[in-house]
C-alpha positions in Angstrom: -7.3 6.8 20.4 -3.6 7.4 20.3 -2.1 9.4 17.5 0.0 6.5 16.4 -3.0 4.2 16.0 -4.9 6.8 14.0 -2.0 7.4 11.6 -1.5 3.7 11.1 -5.2 3.0 10.6 -5.6 5.7 8.0 -2.6 4.3 6.2 -4.0 0.8 6.3 -7.3 2.1 4.9 -5.4 3.7 2.0 -3.7 0.4 1.3 -7.0 -1.4 1.4 -8.7 1.2 -0.9 -5.9 0.9 -3.5 -6.1 -2.9 -3.3 -9.9 -2.8 -3.7 -9.5 -0.5 -6.7 -7.1 -2.9 -8.3 -9.5 -5.8 -7.5 -12.4 -4.0 -9.1 -10.6 -3.3 -12.3 -9.4 -6.9 -12.5 -12.8 -8.2 -11.7 -14.3 -6.1 -14.5 -11.8 -7.4 -17.0 -12.4 -11.0 -15.7 -16.2 -10.5 -16.1 -15.9 -9.1 -19.6 -13.6 -11.9 -20.8 -15.7 -14.7 -19.3 -18.9 -13.3 -20.6 -17.5 -13.0 -24.1 -16.1 -16.5 -24.0 -19.0 -18.4 -22.3 -21.9 -16.1 -22.0 -22.1 -16.2 -18.2 -20.1 -15.6 -15.1 -20.3 -18.2 -12.3 -20.7 -16.4 -9.0 -18.4 -18.8 -7.1 -15.6 -18.4 -9.6 -16.1 -14.6 -9.6 -16.0 -14.5 -5.8 -12.9 -16.7 -5.6 -11.1 -14.6 -8.2 -12.0 -11.4 -6.4 -10.9 -12.7 -3.0 -7.5 -13.9 -4.3 -7.0 -10.7 -6.3 -7.7 -8.6 -3.3 -5.1 -10.5 -1.2 -2.5 -10.4 -3.9 -3.1 -6.7 -4.6 -2.8 -5.9 -0.9 0.5 -7.7 -0.7 1.7 -6.1 -3.9 1.0 -2.6 -2.5 2.7 -3.4 0.8 5.8 -4.7 -0.9 5.9 -1.8 -3.3 5.6 0.7 -0.4 8.5 -1.0 1.5 10.7 -1.1 -1.6 10.0 2.6 -2.4 11.0 3.6 1.1 14.2 1.5 1.0 15.1 3.0 -2.3 14.5 6.5 -1.0 16.7 5.8 2.0 19.5 4.3 0.0 19.5 7.2 -2.5 19.4 9.7 0.4 16.0 11.2 -0.5 15.0 10.3 3.0 17.4 11.0 5.9 17.3 9.0 9.1 19.0 9.7 12.4 19.3 8.2 15.8 18.6 4.9 17.4 15.9 3.9 16.8 16.0 5.7 13.5 13.6 8.6 12.9 13.2 10.7 9.8 14.8 14.1 9.7 14.2 15.1 6.1 12.2 14.0 3.0 13.5 15.4 -0.3 10.8 17.2 -2.2 12.0 15.5 -5.4 11.8 12.0 -3.9 10.6 9.6 -6.5 7.5 7.6 -5.6 6.9 10.1 -2.8 3.3 8.9 -2.2 4.6 5.4 -1.5 7.3 6.7 0.8 4.9 8.8 2.8 2.5 5.8 3.0 5.3 3.7 4.4 6.0 6.4 7.0 2.3 6.5 7.9 2.3 2.7 8.3 5.3 3.1 10.6 4.6 6.3 12.6 7.5 5.5 15.0 9.8 6.8 12.1 8.3 10.3 12.5 9.1 10.7 16.2 10.7 8.4 18.8 7.9 9.4 21.2 5.5 7.3 19.0 7.4 4.1 19.6 
């Protein structure tokens, strides 16, 4: 397996795990509220809620990762050079650094032009 693919798959797994964690917390809250209100949780409603929440959480994480990277580039916490652009420096005090690094892992061609 190519290095690019491994890096990207690991990053996608991280996004999926964060999305699943958000879904689990939301599902727990949903379960507690519905059990308190009605005394039971319908499996179909619970499954639908979890599926929709997972999709929304995944999209939310992906958008947040992209926004963090764009903000870091615009505030010069991440320096890009060349065409196509590749990263030359990441500031150690970069805000939301984990999200920025996750974006870079999702786009390994930013690390080195040989990955493209």
